[in-house]
C-alpha positions as a Markdown table, in Angstrom:
| # | Residue | x | y | z |
|---|---|---|---|---|
| 1 | Unk | 25.0 | 23.1 | 9.1 |
| 2 | Unk | 25.6 | 22.5 | 5.4 |
| 3 | Unk | 25.7 | 19.1 | 3.5 |
| 4 | Unk | 29.5 | 18.8 | 3.7 |
| 5 | Unk | 29.5 | 19.2 | 7.5 |
| 6 | Unk | 26.6 | 16.7 | 7.8 |
| 7 | Unk | 28.5 | 14.1 | 5.8 |
| 8 | Unk | 31.7 | 14.5 | 7.8 |
| 9 | Unk | 29.7 | 14.3 | 11.0 |
| 10 | Unk | 28.0 | 11.1 | 9.8 |
| 11 | Unk | 31.5 | 9.7 | 9.2 |
| 12 | Unk | 32.7 | 10.6 | 12.6 |
| 13 | Unk | 29.6 | 9.4 | 14.5 |
| 14 | Unk | 29.0 | 6.1 | 12.7 |
| 15 | Unk | 32.4 | 5.2 | 11.4 |
| 16 | Unk | 31.1 | 4.7 | 7.9 |
| 17 | Unk | 33.5 | 5.4 | 5.1 |
| 18 | Unk | 32.8 | 7.5 | 2.0 |
| 19 | Unk | 31.9 | 4.4 | -0.1 |
| 20 | Unk | 29.3 | 3.2 | 2.4 |
| 21 | Unk | 27.8 | 6.7 | 2.7 |
| 22 | Unk | 27.6 | 7.0 | -1.1 |
| 23 | Unk | 25.8 | 3.7 | -1.3 |
| 24 | Unk | 23.2 | 4.8 | 1.3 |
| 25 | Unk | 22.7 | 8.0 | -0.6 |
| 26 | Unk | 22.5 | 6.1 | -3.9 |
| 27 | Unk | 25.3 | 8.0 | -5.6 |
| 28 | Unk | 28.7 | 7.1 | -6.7 |
| 29 | Unk | 31.8 | 7.4 | -4.6 |
| 30 | Unk | 33.2 | 9.9 | -7.1 |
| 31 | Unk | 30.1 | 12.2 | -6.7 |
| 32 | Unk | 30.4 | 12.1 | -2.9 |
| 33 | Unk | 34.1 | 12.8 | -3.1 |
| 34 | Unk | 33.6 | 15.8 | -5.4 |
| 35 | Unk | 31.1 | 17.2 | -2.9 |
| 36 | Unk | 33.5 | 16.9 | 0.0 |
| 37 | Unk | 36.3 | 18.4 | -2.0 |
| 38 | Unk | 34.2 | 21.4 | -3.2 |
| 39 | Unk | 34.4 | 20.4 | -6.8 |
| 40 | Unk | 30.7 | 20.0 | -7.1 |
| 41 | Unk | 27.5 | 20.6 | -5.2 |
| 42 | Unk | 24.7 | 18.1 | -4.7 |
| 43 | Unk | 21.3 | 18.8 | -6.2 |
| 44 | Unk | 18.4 | 19.8 | -3.8 |
| 45 | Unk | 16.9 | 16.3 | -3.8 |
| 46 | Unk | 20.3 | 14.9 | -2.7 |
| 47 | Unk | 20.7 | 17.5 | -0.1 |
| 48 | Unk | 17.4 | 16.4 | 1.3 |
| 49 | Unk | 18.7 | 12.8 | 1.3 |
| 50 | Unk | 21.8 | 13.8 | 3.1 |
| 51 | Unk | 19.8 | 15.6 | 5.7 |
| 52 | Unk | 17.5 | 12.6 | 6.1 |
| 53 | Unk | 20.4 | 10.2 | 6.5 |
| 54 | Unk | 22.0 | 12.6 | 9.0 |
| 55 | Unk | 18.9 | 12.7 | 11.1 |
| 56 | Unk | 18.4 | 9.0 | 10.8 |
| 57 | Unk | 21.9 | 8.1 | 11.9 |
| 58 | Unk | 22.6 | 10.7 | 14.5 |
| 59 | Unk | 19.1 | 11.1 | 15.9 |
| 60 | Unk | 19.5 | 14.8 | 15.9 |
| 61 | Unk | 17.2 | 17.1 | 14.0 |
| 62 | Unk | 18.7 | 20.3 | 15.5 |
| 63 | Unk | 21.9 | 19.5 | 13.6 |
| 64 | Unk | 24.2 | 20.1 | 16.6 |
| 65 | Unk | 27.8 | 20.8 | 15.7 |
| 66 | Unk | 28.9 | 19.0 | 18.8 |
| 67 | Unk | 30.2 | 15.6 | 17.8 |
| 68 | Unk | 30.2 | 14.2 | 21.3 |
| 69 | Unk | 26.5 | 15.1 | 21.7 |
| 70 | Unk | 25.7 | 13.6 | 18.3 |
| 71 | Unk | 27.5 | 10.3 | 19.3 |
| 72 | Unk | 25.5 | 10.2 | 22.5 |
| 73 | Unk | 22.3 | 10.6 | 20.6 |
| 74 | Unk | 23.3 | 7.9 | 18.1 |
| 75 | Unk | 24.1 | 5.5 | 21.0 |
| 76 | Unk | 20.9 | 6.2 | 22.8 |
| 77 | Unk | 18.9 | 5.5 | 19.6 |
| 78 | Unk | 20.7 | 2.2 | 19.1 |
| 79 | Unk | 20.2 | 1.2 | 22.7 |
| 80 | Unk | 16.4 | 1.7 | 22.3 |
| 81 | Unk | 16.4 | -0.4 | 19.2 |
| 82 | Unk | 18.5 | -3.2 | 20.7 |
| 83 | Unk | 17.7 | -3.4 | 24.4 |
| 84 | Unk | 19.6 | -6.6 | 25.2 |
| 85 | Unk | 22.9 | -5.6 | 23.7 |
| 86 | Unk | 25.7 | -4.5 | 26.1 |
């Protein structure tokens, strides 16, 4: 799975918008938008940040392309962190 697919999956699983993802990656909205529209490619250190954020938010290191499974993993991770929340 490439960086573009990871970013899109982060959006679908977490509901974060591009601006929020850009802030978490410490880049501008414009930079993130250029990556998603194939007008630019992130540097290797930023690809690592994207991968780390993906793993952190989805809880999947295998980079499954199955959105439903990624959502389940995200929910399970949050349930472990916040045991008393419905």
